[in-house]
C-alpha positions in Angstrom: -4.0 -11.1 23.8 -1.7 -14.0 24.5 1.4 -13.9 22.4 2.4 -17.0 20.4 5.4 -18.2 18.4 5.2 -20.1 15.2 7.9 -21.8 13.2 8.3 -22.6 9.5 8.1 -26.3 10.0 4.6 -26.1 11.5 1.7 -27.4 9.5 -0.2 -24.6 7.7 -3.7 -25.8 8.7 -2.7 -26.4 12.3 -1.3 -22.9 12.7 -4.4 -21.4 11.2 -6.6 -23.6 13.5 -4.7 -22.4 16.6 -4.2 -18.8 15.5 -6.9 -17.9 12.9 -5.8 -14.3 12.8 -2.7 -15.4 10.9 -4.9 -16.3 7.9 -5.3 -12.6 7.2 -1.5 -12.1 7.0 -1.1 -15.1 4.7 -3.9 -14.0 2.4 -2.7 -10.4 2.3 0.7 -11.6 0.9 -0.9 -13.8 -1.8 -1.3 -17.1 -0.1 -5.0 -17.3 -0.8 -4.9 -21.0 -1.0 -4.5 -21.4 2.8 -7.7 -23.5 3.0 -6.8 -25.7 0.0 -6.1 -29.4 0.5 -2.3 -28.8 0.2 -2.4 -26.7 3.3 -3.4 -29.8 5.3 0.0 -31.4 4.7 2.3 -28.4 3.9 4.4 -26.6 6.4 4.5 -22.8 6.4 8.0 -22.9 4.9 7.0 -25.3 2.1 4.0 -23.1 1.3 6.3 -20.0 1.2 8.6 -21.7 -1.3 5.6 -22.5 -3.6 4.5 -18.9 -3.5 8.0 -17.3 -3.7 7.8 -15.8 -0.2 10.7 -15.4 2.2 9.6 -17.8 5.0 12.1 -16.4 7.6 10.9 -12.9 7.0 7.2 -14.0 7.3 7.8 -15.9 10.5 9.7 -13.0 12.0 6.9 -10.6 11.1 4.2 -12.8 12.5 6.1 -13.5 15.7 7.0 -9.9 16.3 5.6 -6.8 14.5 2.2 -8.4 13.6 1.5 -9.4 17.2 2.5 -5.9 18.3 0.0 -4.5 15.9 -2.7 -6.8 17.2 -2.0 -5.8 20.8 -2.2 -2.1 19.9 -5.5 -2.6 18.1 -6.8 -4.5 21.2 -5.7 -1.7 23.5 -7.4 0.9 21.3 -10.6 -1.2 21.2 -10.6 -1.6 25.0 -10.1 2.2 25.5 -13.0 2.9 23.1 -15.2 0.5 25.0 -14.3 2.0 28.3 -15.1 5.5 27.0 -18.5 4.3 25.7 -19.4 2.8 29.0 -18.7 6.0 30.9 
């Protein structure tokens, strides 16, 4: 998995288009409207304000711990596939 960095001023729909896995995080924290028309023009920080979410904490989580979790899942999946092929 190639790591990425997002910022609060990035457009919500553009981030989701480039990194669709981020949609899961956003929906899990109550931002179920990620595909609504407002997401086409809102930044992540603006959407966080509307939903009462700490944008800095969210960005920090996505850029760090969340991607660590994704990498770990990918590693486990690759190990399982290697074991199945043996």
